[in-house]
C-alpha positions as a Markdown table, in Angstrom:
| # | Residue | x | y | z |
|---|---|---|---|---|
| 1 | Unk | -30.9 | -11.3 | -62.3 |
| 2 | Unk | -27.2 | -11.7 | -62.7 |
| 3 | Unk | -27.2 | -13.8 | -65.8 |
| 4 | Unk | -30.1 | -12.3 | -67.7 |
| 5 | Unk | -29.0 | -11.0 | -71.1 |
| 6 | Unk | -31.2 | -7.9 | -71.0 |
| 7 | Unk | -30.2 | -7.1 | -67.3 |
| 8 | Unk | -26.6 | -7.2 | -68.5 |
| 9 | Unk | -27.4 | -4.8 | -71.3 |
| 10 | Unk | -29.1 | -2.4 | -68.8 |
| 11 | Unk | -26.0 | -2.6 | -66.5 |
| 12 | Unk | -23.7 | -1.9 | -69.5 |
| 13 | Unk | -22.0 | -5.3 | -69.3 |
| 14 | Unk | -23.1 | -6.0 | -72.9 |
| 15 | Unk | -22.9 | -3.3 | -75.5 |
| 16 | Unk | -26.0 | -2.1 | -77.3 |
| 17 | Unk | -27.1 | 0.8 | -79.4 |
| 18 | Unk | -29.2 | 2.9 | -77.2 |
| 19 | Unk | -32.3 | 4.5 | -78.6 |
| 20 | Unk | -33.9 | 5.8 | -75.4 |
| 21 | Unk | -33.3 | 5.6 | -71.7 |
| 22 | Unk | -35.0 | 7.0 | -68.5 |
| 23 | Unk | -35.0 | 5.9 | -64.9 |
| 24 | Unk | -37.3 | 2.9 | -65.5 |
| 25 | Unk | -36.9 | 1.9 | -69.2 |
| 26 | Unk | -34.2 | 1.2 | -71.7 |
| 27 | Unk | -34.5 | 0.8 | -75.5 |
| 28 | Unk | -31.9 | -0.4 | -77.9 |
| 29 | Unk | -31.7 | -1.4 | -81.6 |
| 30 | Unk | -32.4 | -5.1 | -82.3 |
| 31 | Unk | -29.4 | -7.0 | -83.6 |
| 32 | Unk | -31.5 | -8.9 | -86.1 |
| 33 | Unk | -34.0 | -6.2 | -87.3 |
| 34 | Unk | -37.2 | -7.3 | -88.9 |
| 35 | Unk | -38.1 | -3.8 | -90.2 |
| 36 | Unk | -36.1 | -0.8 | -91.2 |
| 37 | Unk | -36.6 | 0.5 | -87.7 |
| 38 | Unk | -36.6 | -2.2 | -85.0 |
| 39 | Unk | -35.9 | -1.4 | -81.3 |
| 40 | Unk | -36.4 | -3.5 | -78.2 |
| 41 | Unk | -37.9 | -1.7 | -75.2 |
| 42 | Unk | -37.4 | -3.2 | -71.8 |
| 43 | Unk | -38.2 | -2.2 | -68.2 |
| 44 | Unk | -34.9 | -2.0 | -66.2 |
| 45 | Unk | -36.7 | -4.0 | -63.5 |
| 46 | Unk | -36.4 | -7.7 | -64.2 |
| 47 | Unk | -39.8 | -9.2 | -65.0 |
| 48 | Unk | -39.6 | -12.5 | -66.7 |
| 49 | Unk | -42.6 | -12.3 | -69.0 |
| 50 | Unk | -46.0 | -10.8 | -69.5 |
| 51 | Unk | -47.4 | -13.7 | -67.5 |
| 52 | Unk | -45.7 | -12.2 | -64.4 |
| 53 | Unk | -47.3 | -8.7 | -64.7 |
| 54 | Unk | -49.3 | -8.0 | -61.5 |
| 55 | Unk | -50.2 | -5.0 | -59.3 |
| 56 | Unk | -46.7 | -4.8 | -57.9 |
| 57 | Unk | -45.0 | -4.2 | -61.3 |
| 58 | Unk | -47.7 | -3.1 | -63.8 |
| 59 | Unk | -46.8 | 0.6 | -63.4 |
| 60 | Unk | -43.4 | 0.0 | -65.0 |
| 61 | Unk | -45.1 | -1.6 | -68.0 |
| 62 | Unk | -47.1 | 1.6 | -68.5 |
| 63 | Unk | -43.7 | 3.4 | -68.6 |
| 64 | Unk | -42.7 | 1.1 | -71.5 |
| 65 | Unk | -45.6 | 2.3 | -73.5 |
| 66 | Unk | -44.9 | 5.9 | -72.6 |
| 67 | Unk | -41.3 | 5.4 | -73.8 |
| 68 | Unk | -42.7 | 3.9 | -77.1 |
| 69 | Unk | -44.6 | 7.1 | -77.7 |
| 70 | Unk | -41.5 | 9.2 | -77.0 |
| 71 | Unk | -39.4 | 7.0 | -79.3 |
| 72 | Unk | -42.0 | 7.3 | -82.1 |
| 73 | Unk | -41.8 | 11.1 | -81.9 |
| 74 | Unk | -38.0 | 11.1 | -81.5 |
| 75 | Unk | -37.7 | 8.8 | -84.6 |
| 76 | Unk | -40.4 | 10.6 | -86.7 |
| 77 | Unk | -42.5 | 7.4 | -87.0 |
| 78 | Unk | -45.5 | 9.5 | -88.2 |
| 79 | Unk | -46.7 | 6.7 | -90.5 |
| 80 | Unk | -47.2 | 4.3 | -87.6 |
| 81 | Unk | -45.5 | 1.4 | -85.9 |
| 82 | Unk | -46.2 | -2.0 | -84.3 |
| 83 | Unk | -45.4 | -3.1 | -80.8 |
| 84 | Unk | -45.0 | -6.9 | -80.2 |
| 85 | Unk | -44.6 | -8.9 | -77.1 |
| 86 | Unk | -43.9 | -12.6 | -77.1 |
| 87 | Unk | -44.7 | -14.5 | -73.9 |
| 88 | Unk | -43.3 | -17.9 | -73.1 |
| 89 | Unk | -41.8 | -20.6 | -75.3 |
| 90 | Unk | -44.9 | -21.2 | -77.3 |
| 91 | Unk | -45.4 | -17.5 | -77.7 |
| 92 | Unk | -41.9 | -17.2 | -79.2 |
| 93 | Unk | -40.1 | -15.5 | -76.3 |
| 94 | Unk | -36.4 | -16.2 | -76.5 |
| 95 | Unk | -35.1 | -14.0 | -73.7 |
| 96 | Unk | -36.5 | -14.4 | -70.2 |
| 97 | Unk | -36.9 | -10.7 | -69.5 |
| 98 | Unk | -40.1 | -9.0 | -70.7 |
| 99 | Unk | -39.5 | -6.9 | -73.8 |
| 100 | Unk | -41.4 | -5.2 | -76.5 |
| 101 | Unk | -40.4 | -5.0 | -80.2 |
| 102 | Unk | -41.2 | -1.6 | -81.8 |
| 103 | Unk | -41.1 | -2.1 | -85.6 |
| 104 | Unk | -41.6 | 0.7 | -88.2 |
| 105 | Unk | -40.7 | 2.2 | -91.5 |
| 106 | Unk | -42.4 | -0.4 | -93.6 |
| 107 | Unk | -45.9 | -1.7 | -94.2 |
| 108 | Unk | -46.6 | -4.2 | -91.4 |
| 109 | Unk | -49.5 | -6.2 | -92.9 |
| 110 | Unk | -51.5 | -8.5 | -90.8 |
| 111 | Unk | -51.2 | -11.4 | -90.6 |
| 112 | Unk | -47.4 | -11.1 | -90.6 |
| 113 | Unk | -45.7 | -12.6 | -93.6 |
């Protein structure tokens, strides 16, 4: 998608602080962190939201979670972390490209607060 914010980040048109990258996944620091460590993990392939995951694109989503495990090791997140995905307007999704927040380095009690 030409005007998708996260697609522009993947293409290098918008600067980001890269945390991880491979052929299918890109991760970068969130500009409004909600935890001491807060990265956004996205597939490079444009998928609008979790509601669009199907048999043609679900393999790339597994790569996102493989990347999350690699990031956790790379960043020494041995005390744990949380992965969050917001889907659609009512779910709090603000960018129309599926993305996962990886938050760590603080106690992430549930429910959030």
